[in-house]
C-alpha positions in Angstrom: 223.6 -5.2 83.2 220.6 -4.7 85.5 218.9 -1.4 84.7 217.0 -1.5 88.0 220.1 -1.5 90.1 220.7 1.5 92.4 224.1 1.7 94.1 224.1 1.8 97.9 225.1 5.0 99.6 228.9 5.5 100.0 230.1 4.4 103.4 231.5 6.9 105.9 235.0 8.4 105.2 237.9 6.5 106.6 241.6 7.4 107.0 244.1 6.1 104.5 245.8 4.3 107.4 242.6 2.2 108.0 242.6 1.0 104.4 246.4 0.4 104.5 245.8 -2.2 107.3 243.8 -4.5 104.9 246.2 -6.8 103.1 244.6 -7.7 99.7 246.6 -10.1 97.5 246.3 -12.0 94.3 246.1 -15.7 94.5 245.3 -18.5 92.1 242.5 -20.9 93.0 244.1 -24.4 92.7 241.2 -26.5 93.9 237.5 -26.2 94.7 235.8 -28.7 97.1 232.5 -29.1 98.7 232.3 -28.5 102.5 230.5 -31.5 104.1 227.1 -30.5 105.5 227.0 -27.0 103.9 224.6 -25.8 101.2 226.6 -22.7 100.6 230.3 -23.1 101.5 233.1 -24.2 99.2 236.6 -24.9 100.3 239.1 -23.1 98.0 242.8 -23.9 98.1 244.6 -20.8 97.0 248.2 -20.4 95.9 249.8 -17.1 97.1 253.2 -17.8 95.6 255.2 -18.6 98.7 252.4 -20.6 100.4 248.9 -22.0 100.0 245.8 -21.3 102.2 242.4 -22.6 102.7 239.7 -20.0 102.0 236.0 -20.9 102.7 233.6 -19.0 100.4 229.8 -19.1 100.5 229.5 -19.3 96.7 228.1 -22.8 96.1 224.7 -21.5 95.1 225.9 -18.4 93.3 227.0 -20.1 90.1 225.6 -22.8 87.9 229.1 -24.5 88.1 231.0 -23.2 91.1 234.1 -25.1 90.0 234.4 -22.7 87.1 236.6 -20.6 89.3 239.3 -23.4 89.5 242.5 -22.1 88.0 241.5 -18.4 88.1 243.3 -15.6 89.8 241.3 -13.5 92.2 241.8 -11.0 95.0 241.7 -12.2 98.6 242.0 -10.5 102.0 244.8 -12.4 103.7 245.2 -10.8 107.1 241.9 -11.6 108.8 241.9 -13.8 111.9 241.3 -17.4 110.9 237.6 -18.3 111.3 236.0 -21.7 111.9 233.0 -22.6 109.8 231.4 -26.0 109.5 234.3 -27.6 111.3 236.9 -26.1 108.9 239.2 -23.1 109.2 239.2 -20.3 106.7 242.4 -18.4 106.4 241.2 -15.3 104.6 238.3 -14.0 102.5 237.5 -14.1 98.8 237.1 -10.5 97.5 234.0 -10.6 95.2 231.8 -8.0 93.6 228.0 -7.7 94.0 227.1 -10.0 96.9 226.3 -7.2 99.3 224.1 -5.6 96.7 222.1 -8.7 95.9 223.8 -9.0 92.5 225.1 -12.3 91.2 228.7 -12.1 92.5 231.7 -11.9 90.2 235.3 -12.5 91.2 237.5 -9.4 91.7 240.3 -10.3 89.3 243.4 -8.7 87.8 243.1 -7.7 84.2 246.1 -9.9 83.3 248.2 -12.6 85.0 250.3 -11.2 87.8 252.6 -13.1 90.2 250.6 -14.8 93.0 251.1 -12.9 96.3 251.1 -9.5 94.5 249.5 -6.9 96.8 246.5 -4.7 95.8 246.8 -1.0 96.4 
């Protein structure tokens, strides 16, 4: 742990209804591929139980071996509008810990295996 780390201030209060609008689900990363022409983006194929999605994540330089996340369960926001990046479409967002604070990011993961598609909250 970094003893120099100081947590950011807590964001303004929101209503529970605002949080309830965000759909966070568990998915298993079934493949990790480079995105042509990008130094940061990786293309993750994620299994959500009843379907798979492509999630683009800017994590190529965050890990010595970015493919170490292949086969891991993690949390994803699945109800964002699809977003084009580097000619590919991302259908959600990987939920990671630390990036916004300048800490080497870690996956937000369930403590044990749970069914893909399980909702957080």
